[in-house]
C-alpha positions in Angstrom: 17.3 -21.2 -0.1 15.8 -18.0 -1.6 12.1 -17.6 -1.7 10.2 -18.6 -4.9 8.7 -15.9 -7.0 5.1 -16.7 -7.8 3.8 -17.1 -11.4 1.5 -14.1 -10.8 4.5 -11.9 -9.7 6.6 -12.9 -12.7 3.8 -12.3 -15.0 2.9 -8.9 -13.4 6.6 -7.9 -13.9 6.7 -9.0 -17.5 3.5 -7.1 -18.3 4.6 -3.9 -16.4 7.9 -4.0 -18.4 6.0 -4.5 -21.7 3.7 -1.5 -20.8 6.7 0.7 -20.2 8.4 -0.5 -23.4 5.3 -0.1 -25.6 4.1 3.2 -24.0 7.1 5.0 -22.5 4.8 8.0 -21.9 2.7 6.0 -19.5 5.5 5.9 -16.9 5.2 2.9 -14.5 1.7 1.6 -14.9 -0.1 -1.3 -13.1 -1.4 -4.0 -15.5 -4.1 -4.8 -12.9 -3.6 -8.6 -13.1 -6.1 -11.0 -11.5 -7.1 -14.7 -11.8 -9.7 -15.3 -14.4 -12.2 -18.0 -15.3 -11.7 -17.3 -19.1 -7.9 -18.0 -18.9 -5.4 -18.3 -16.1 -5.1 -14.5 -15.6 -6.7 -11.3 -16.9 -5.0 -7.9 -17.1 -7.4 -5.0 -17.1 -5.0 -2.0 -16.6 -4.9 -1.0 -20.3 -8.4 0.5 -20.2 -7.5 3.1 -17.6 -4.2 3.8 -19.5 -6.0 4.3 -22.8 -8.3 6.9 -21.1 -5.3 8.7 -19.7 -3.4 8.6 -23.0 -6.6 9.2 -25.1 -5.8 6.1 -27.2 -7.8 3.2 -28.5 -7.6 0.5 -25.8 -7.6 -2.5 -28.3 -4.7 -1.0 -30.3 -2.8 -0.3 -27.1 -3.4 -3.9 -25.9 -2.0 -5.2 -29.2 1.1 -2.9 -28.8 1.7 -4.3 -25.3 1.2 -7.9 -26.4 3.9 -7.4 -29.1 6.3 -6.0 -26.5 6.2 -9.1 -24.3 9.3 -11.2 -24.9 9.0 -14.8 -26.0 9.8 -17.3 -23.2 8.7 -20.3 -21.2 6.1 -18.4 -19.1 3.2 -17.4 -21.5 1.5 -19.9 -23.8 -1.1 -17.5 -25.2 -2.3 -13.9 -24.9 -5.7 -12.9 -26.3 -7.0 -9.4 -26.5 -10.7 -9.5 -25.6 -13.5 -7.0 -25.3 -12.5 -3.4 -25.0 -8.9 -4.2 -24.3 -8.6 -6.8 -21.7 -5.7 -9.3 -22.0 -6.6 -13.0 -21.3 -3.4 -14.8 -20.5 -2.7 -18.6 -20.4 0.6 -19.8 -18.9 2.6 -22.8 -20.1 2.2 -26.1 -18.2 6.0 -26.2 -18.0 6.1 -22.9 -16.1 3.5 -24.1 -13.6 5.3 -27.4 -12.9 8.7 -25.8 -12.6 7.5 -23.1 -10.1 5.9 -25.8 -8.0 9.0 -27.9 -8.1 11.0 -24.9 -6.8 8.5 -24.6 -3.9 8.7 -28.3 -3.0 12.5 -28.1 -3.1 12.7 -25.2 -0.6 15.2 -26.6 1.9 13.8 -24.5 4.8 10.5 -26.3 4.4 8.7 -23.0 3.9 7.3 -23.9 0.4 9.2 -20.9 -1.0 7.2 -18.4 1.1 9.5 -15.3 1.5 10.2 -13.5 4.8 8.7 -10.0 5.0 11.6 -7.6 4.2 9.9 -4.9 6.3 9.4 -7.0 9.4 9.5 -5.3 12.7 8.2 -6.0 16.3 4.5 -6.5 17.0 3.1 -6.7 20.5 -0.2 -8.6 20.3 -2.7 -8.4 23.1 -5.1 -11.3 23.1 -6.6 -14.0 25.3 -7.5 -11.8 28.3 -9.6 -13.8 30.8 -10.5 -12.5 34.3 -9.0 -13.7 37.5 -11.5 -15.7 39.8 -14.0 -15.9 37.0 -15.0 -18.7 34.6 -14.1 -18.5 31.0 -17.1 -18.4 28.8 -17.9 -18.5 25.0 -17.0 -14.7 24.9 -13.4 -15.5 25.6 -13.1 -17.8 22.6 -12.6 -15.4 19.7 -9.8 -13.3 21.2 -7.8 -16.4 22.0 -8.3 -18.2 18.7 -7.9 -15.2 16.4 -4.9 -13.9 18.4 -3.1 -17.2 18.5 -3.5 -17.6 14.7 -2.1 -14.0 14.1 0.9 -14.9 16.3 1.7 -17.9 14.2 1.1 -16.1 10.9 3.2 -13.0 11.8 6.1 -15.1 13.2 6.1 -17.2 10.0 6.5 -14.1 7.9 9.5 -13.1 10.0 7.9 -10.6 12.4 9.3 -10.5 15.9 6.2 -11.1 18.1 5.7 -10.3 21.8 2.6 -11.9 23.3 0.7 -10.1 26.0 -2.3 -11.5 27.9 -3.8 -8.5 29.7 -5.8 -10.5 32.3 -8.3 -8.8 34.6 -6.4 -9.2 37.9 -7.1 -5.9 39.7 -10.1 -4.0 41.0 -12.5 -3.5 43.8 -14.0 -7.1 43.6 -10.7 -8.3 45.1 -11.5 -6.6 48.4 -14.6 -8.7 48.8 -12.8 -12.0 47.8 -9.7 -11.5 50.0 -11.8 -10.4 53.0 -13.9 -13.5 52.6 -10.9 -15.7 52.4 -9.4 -14.2 55.6 -12.6 -14.9 57.4 -13.0 -18.5 55.8 -9.4 -19.6 55.4 -9.8 -23.1 53.9 -12.0 -22.0 51.0 -9.4 -22.2 48.3 -8.0 -25.6 49.3 -8.6 -28.4 46.9 -7.1 -31.8 46.2 -6.7 -33.4 42.8 -4.1 -34.5 40.3 -2.9 -32.2 37.5 -5.7 -33.2 35.1 -8.4 -32.3 37.6 -6.5 -29.3 39.0 -8.0 -26.8 36.5 -11.5 -27.9 37.1 -11.0 -28.1 40.9 -9.3 -24.6 41.0 -12.3 -23.2 39.1 -14.9 -24.8 41.2 -13.4 -23.6 44.5 -13.0 -20.0 43.0 -16.5 -20.1 41.8 -17.9 -21.2 45.2 -15.9 -18.5 47.0 -17.0 -15.8 44.5 -20.7 -16.7 45.0 -20.5 -16.9 48.7 -18.6 -13.7 49.1 -20.9 -11.9 46.7 -24.0 -13.1 48.7 -22.4 -11.9 52.0 -21.3 -8.6 50.4 -24.9 -7.9 49.2 -26.5 -8.8 52.5 -24.1 -7.8 55.3 -23.3 -4.1 55.6 -20.4 -4.8 58.1 -18.8 -7.3 55.7 -19.2 -4.7 52.9 -17.4 -2.1 54.9 -14.5 -4.5 55.8 -14.3 -5.4 52.1 -13.9 -1.8 51.1 -11.2 -1.3 53.7 -9.5 -4.4 52.2 -9.4 -2.7 48.8 -7.6 0.3 50.3 -5.1 -2.2 51.9 -4.6 -3.9 48.6 -3.9 -0.7 46.7 -1.6 0.5 49.5 0.5 -2.7 49.0 -0.2 -4.3 52.4 1.8 -7.5 52.5 -0.8 -10.0 53.9 -3.4 -8.6 51.5 -1.1 -8.9 48.5 -0.1 -12.5 49.3 -3.8 -13.5 49.4 -4.4 -11.6 46.2 -1.5 -13.6 44.6 -3.3 -16.8 45.6 -6.3 -15.8 43.6 -4.1 -15.1 40.6 -2.2 -18.4 40.9 -5.4 -20.5 41.3 -6.9 -18.7 38.3 -3.8 -19.4 36.2 -4.0 -23.2 37.0 -7.5 -23.0 35.6 -6.6 -20.8 32.6 -3.8 -23.1 31.6 -6.1 -26.1 31.6 -8.6 -24.4 29.2 -5.8 -23.1 26.9 -4.3 -26.5 26.9 -7.6 -28.0 25.8 -7.7 -25.3 23.0 -4.2 -26.6 22.0 -2.6 -23.2 22.6 0.7 -22.3 24.2 0.3 -19.6 26.9 3.6 -18.7 28.6 3.7 -17.3 32.1 6.0 -14.4 31.4 3.5 -13.2 28.7 0.7 -12.9 31.2 1.0 -9.3 32.3 -2.4 -8.3 33.8 -3.8 -4.9 34.8 -1.7 -5.0 38.0 1.5 -5.2 36.0 1.1 -1.5 35.2 0.2 -0.2 38.7 3.6 1.4 39.2 3.2 3.5 36.0 -0.3 4.9 36.5 0.6 8.0 38.4 3.4 8.9 36.0 1.2 8.3 33.0 -1.4 10.7 34.5 1.3 13.3 35.3 2.8 13.2 31.8 -0.7 13.6 30.2 -1.6 16.5 32.5 1.7 18.4 32.2 1.7 18.1 28.4 -1.9 19.4 28.3 -3.2 16.2 26.6 -5.5 15.6 29.7 -7.3 18.3 31.6 -9.2 18.5 34.9 -13.0 18.4 34.6 -15.2 18.2 37.7 -12.3 16.8 39.7 -11.5 14.0 37.2 -8.5 13.9 34.8 -10.1 13.7 31.3 -9.2 13.7 27.6 -11.8 15.3 25.2 -12.4 14.7 21.5 -14.3 16.8 19.0 -15.9 13.8 17.4 -17.0 11.9 20.5 -20.3 13.2 21.9 -23.1 11.7 24.0 -26.8 11.5 23.0 -27.3 15.0 24.6 -24.6 16.4 22.3 -22.2 17.0 25.1 -18.6 15.7 24.7 -17.9 12.3 26.3 -14.3 12.3 27.6 -11.9 9.5 28.3 -11.5 9.5 32.1 -7.9 8.7 33.0 -8.2 9.4 36.7 -11.5 9.5 38.6 -12.4 12.4 40.9 -12.0 10.1 43.9 -8.4 9.4 42.9 -9.0 5.9 41.5 -7.7 4.9 38.1 -9.9 3.6 35.3 -9.1 1.2 32.4 -7.8 4.1 30.3 -4.9 4.8 32.7 -3.9 1.1 32.6 -4.2 0.8 28.8 -2.2 4.0 28.2 0.5 2.8 30.6 0.6 -0.5 28.7 1.1 1.4 25.5 4.1 3.3 27.1 5.6 0.0 28.2 5.1 -1.7 24.9 6.6 1.2 22.9 9.4 2.3 25.2 10.5 -1.0 26.8 9.4 -3.6 24.3 10.4 -1.4 21.3 7.2 -2.3 19.3 6.5 -0.9 15.9 3.0 -2.2 15.9 0.5 -2.8 18.8 -2.2 -5.2 17.8 -5.2 -5.6 20.1 -7.5 -8.6 19.5 -10.5 -7.2 21.3 -14.3 -7.3 21.0 -15.7 -4.8 18.5 -18.0 -3.4 21.3 -14.8 -1.8 22.8 -14.0 0.1 19.6 -14.8 3.5 20.9 -12.7 3.0 24.1 -9.7 2.0 22.0 -10.2 4.7 19.4 -10.0 7.3 22.3 -7.0 5.5 24.0 -5.1 5.4 20.7 -5.8 9.0 19.9 -4.7 10.0 23.4 -1.5 8.1 22.9 -0.9 9.8 19.6 -1.4 13.2 21.2 1.1 12.3 23.9 3.6 11.2 21.2 3.7 7.5 22.2 2.2 6.5 18.9 3.5 8.3 15.7 4.6 7.7 12.1 6.9 4.8 13.3 4.6 3.2 15.8 1.0 2.3 15.1 -1.8 0.7 17.1 -4.5 -1.4 15.5 -7.6 -3.0 17.0 -8.4 -6.3 15.4 -12.1 -6.1 16.3 -14.2 -9.2 16.4 -18.0 -9.8 16.5 -20.1 -11.8 18.8 -20.7 -15.6 18.9 -24.4 -16.3 18.4 -26.5 -19.3 19.0 -28.3 -21.2 16.2 -31.2 -18.8 16.7 -29.0 -15.8 15.7 -29.1 -14.3 19.3 -26.1 -14.1 21.7 -25.2 -17.6 22.7 -26.7 -18.7 26.0 -27.7 -21.9 27.8 -31.3 -22.9 28.2 -31.3 -21.2 31.6 -30.2 -18.0 30.0 -26.6 -18.2 31.4 -23.5 -17.6 29.3 -22.0 -20.9 28.0 -18.9 -22.2 29.8 -16.1 -22.4 27.4 -15.0 -25.9 28.6 -18.5 -27.3 28.2 -18.5 -26.1 24.7 -15.1 -27.6 23.8 -16.0 -30.9 25.5 -19.2 -31.1 23.4 -17.3 -30.3 20.2 -14.8 -33.1 21.0 -17.7 -35.6 21.6 -19.4 -34.7 18.3 -16.1 -35.0 16.4 -15.2 -38.3 18.0 -18.5 -39.7 16.7 -17.7 -38.6 13.2 -14.2 -40.0 13.4 -15.4 -43.3 14.8 -17.9 -43.7 11.9 -15.3 -43.0 9.3 -12.4 -44.8 10.9 -11.2 -48.0 9.2 -7.9 -48.9 10.8 -7.7 -46.6 13.9 -7.3 -48.0 17.4 -9.6 -46.6 20.2 -6.6 -44.5 21.4 -6.2 -43.0 18.0 -9.9 -42.3 17.7 -9.8 -40.4 21.0 -6.7 -38.4 19.9 -8.1 -37.6 16.4 -11.5 -36.8 17.9 -9.9 -34.1 20.1 -7.9 -32.7 17.1 -11.0 -32.6 14.8 -13.3 -31.2 17.5 -10.9 -28.4 18.6 -10.0 -27.7 15.0 -13.7 -27.4 14.1 -14.3 -24.8 16.8 -11.2 -22.8 15.8 -12.0 -23.0 12.0 -15.6 -21.9 12.4 -14.3 -18.8 14.2 -11.4 -18.1 11.8 -13.3 -18.8 8.6 -15.6 -15.9 9.4 -14.3 -12.4 8.9 -13.4 -11.3 12.4 -15.6 -8.2 12.5 -18.7 -10.3 11.7 -20.8 -12.2 14.2 -21.1 -15.9 13.6 -23.5 -18.7 14.6 -22.1 -21.5 16.8 -23.6 -24.6 15.2 -21.7 -27.8 16.1 -23.6 -30.0 13.6 -22.3 -27.7 10.8 -18.8 -27.4 12.3 -18.1 -31.2 12.3 -19.7 -31.8 9.0 -17.6 -33.7 6.4 -19.0 -31.5 3.6 -18.9 -27.8 3.1 -16.5 -25.2 4.4 -15.3 -26.9 7.6 -11.9 -27.9 9.0 -13.0 -31.5 8.9 -13.3 -31.4 5.1 -9.8 -29.9 4.9 -8.4 -32.5 7.4 -9.9 -35.3 5.4 -8.4 -33.9 2.1 -5.0 -33.8 3.9 -5.4 -37.4 5.2 -6.5 -38.6 1.8 -3.3 -37.3 0.2 -1.1 -38.9 2.9 -3.0 -42.2 2.3 -2.1 -42.0 -1.4 1.6 -41.5 -0.5 1.5 -44.5 1.8 -0.1 -46.7 -0.9 2.3 -45.5 -3.6 5.1 -47.7 -2.3 8.1 -47.5 -4.6 6.6 -44.8 -6.8 8.7 -41.6 -6.8 7.1 -38.2 -6.1 8.7 -36.3 -8.9 7.8 -33.3 -11.0 7.8 -33.6 -14.8 7.8 -30.2 -16.4 7.7 -31.7 -19.9 4.2 -33.2 -19.4 1.0 -31.6 -20.5 -1.3 -31.0 -17.5 -5.0 -32.0 -17.3 -7.4 -29.2 -16.4 -7.8 -30.4 -12.8 -3.9 -30.6 -12.4 -3.5 -27.0 -13.8 -6.2 -25.6 -11.5 -4.7 -27.3 -8.5 -1.2 -26.2 -9.5 -2.1 -22.5 -10.0 -3.8 -22.4 -6.6 -0.9 -24.1 -4.8 1.4 -21.3 -6.2 -0.8 -18.6 -4.6 -0.1 -19.8 -1.0 2.8 -17.3 -0.4 0.8 -14.3 -1.6 -2.2 -15.3 0.6 0.0 -15.6 3.7 1.6 -12.2 3.0 -1.8 -10.5 2.5 -3.3 -12.1 5.7 -0.2 -11.0 7.7 -0.5 -7.4 6.4 -4.2 -7.0 6.8 -4.8 -9.2 9.9 -7.4 -11.2 8.1 -7.0 -14.9 8.9 -10.3 -15.8 7.3 -8.6 -15.3 3.9 -6.2 -18.1 4.7 -9.1 -20.3 5.8 -10.9 -19.6 2.5 -7.7 -20.4 0.5 -7.3 -23.8 2.3 -10.9 -24.7 1.7 -10.6 -23.9 -2.0 -7.4 -25.9 -2.1 -9.1 -28.9 -0.6 -12.0 -28.6 -3.1 -9.6 -28.4 -6.0 -7.7 -31.5 -4.6 -11.0 -33.4 -4.4 -11.7 -32.7 -8.1 -8.1 -33.7 -9.0 -8.5 -36.9 -7.0 -11.6 -37.8 -8.9 -10.4 -36.9 -12.3 -6.6 -37.7 -12.2 -5.9 -41.1 -10.7 -2.4 -41.5 -9.3 -2.1 -45.2 -8.6 -4.2 -46.9 -11.4 -2.3 -49.5 -13.4 -3.1 -47.8 -16.8 -1.5 -44.4 -15.7 2.0 -44.0 -17.4 4.9 -43.8 -14.9 5.9 -40.2 -15.5 2.3 -39.0 -15.2 1.8 -41.0 -12.0 5.0 -39.5 -10.5 3.9 -36.0 -11.5 0.5 -36.5 -9.9 2.0 -37.9 -6.7 4.2 -34.8 -6.6 1.1 -32.6 -6.9 -0.7 -34.6 -4.2 2.3 -34.4 -1.9 2.7 -30.6 -2.3 -1.0 -30.2 -1.6 -0.7 -32.1 1.7 2.4 -30.0 2.7 0.6 -26.8 1.9 -2.6 -27.8 3.8 -0.5 -28.9 6.7 1.5 -25.6 6.8 -1.6 -23.4 6.3 -3.6 -25.2 9.0 -0.7 -25.0 11.4 -0.7 -21.3 11.0 -4.4 -21.3 12.0 -3.5 -23.4 15.1 -5.3 -26.5 13.7 -3.8 -30.1 13.6 -3.8 -32.2 10.4 -3.7 -35.9 11.4 -1.8 -38.2 9.0 -4.7 -40.7 9.1 -8.4 -40.2 9.6 
């Protein structure tokens, strides 16, 4: 089935046509349509036009109004103030458009595919091998996963990349310690405990090897030799390195599983995945003159990047000792993603504090011709997770908070809320719903804040049943499903001939905006706008539920059917929207 044109788009087109008909000299003019609290929509574009054409805006507004054809869409147009148009739509147009959305046989609620879809490589969820995941790893994973779902839904071809930290000098120390203490990575345990066991043995080994490295000069020297062996591709060293990577993956998967996220092995391409390209990347940059030698290092300079002393700060691609920095890896990854994966867009979900590094990397790639008019790179930069006190989130001991501890606590809190509200849920269902509500609460708190801003991690607020929380949205969805179960034989059916109550109209107009919100969020990489839309939808549904009973005996049959239809479409829209954010919507709560 074809996508459904929204009421706003249809109205926008009719107004634009009327502007052109009434004022041919205006060419194609934008009516500047927006939602309004005075009517359904307000068009403000005539003011600017009047200035341009040196006419009286109220007179122009009347001319435009006269040029709009009679039809089923517009109930009333009023010229207000200096030439604004206040427009009210017919109830019939609202119900018919929603009926078309509900009837979409692909189950997409009439959301169109993006006609200009291409290929996006999205780089997100990048933990480090042999290190525990902490609260700082949360945002890249949650925001990245939501953008993957949203972009795929709009028809974009998405390639996921998890650029894990799996290379570097610390592996010399770890591998050398393992050679000298061979049983240190062994652990027993079933699958459920495997992630925890893998992490605790890695942690133990990391601390022990670090202590030895700092206190024993001979071990330090052996560790440095081991780095050389690793970089030279020595077989024994590489196979031990691989053990660290594999153990870490067992742990990563257990955390991402808890976060209800799918991470696939072929999508994990860490720093080591680009080792074979580093030398060639440097050669191309040097031969093309993009990078130059400075004090023995291979550097790229920028006019607008200077240090506190006013001297230029370069991007160092290759160090004077012959080692490669992050820049060489990141530039090689760009080459791979553009040339081999055929990306049109590279999206990096990375901490805002790395903005300067990526600005320099992207500019270097543009100078080298890897990024151009057809291929763009974007950093979806995110802020920091703060504690309730507004400072970076730490434990009482001043340590970074382990991500798993945080998720477990969220699930505990949510299970308490679910248990208190549950009327007919078994213990097993309470456990399952507690996990869905707890993980949903953590994700939603992250996604409902504009990515670039810091946000406070406050579990009490996150699992609250009131306010802008995922729990509030999940309960609105569950309430609608409950109405459907209790409706029995009552048909869920639109009745375009009926007049709508104010709460029905408000809900209907908002339901119709879903497709436009999804398109905007996909284009601007702003998932918080989808979260905000879903929260407003839940609020409007709560008002509708209070003011427009569906199942009361005195409600006429056709009105009840139309209300059940609105309730059902709300549940479907909430379910689809939350799914795009990576959050479950249980049928019962």
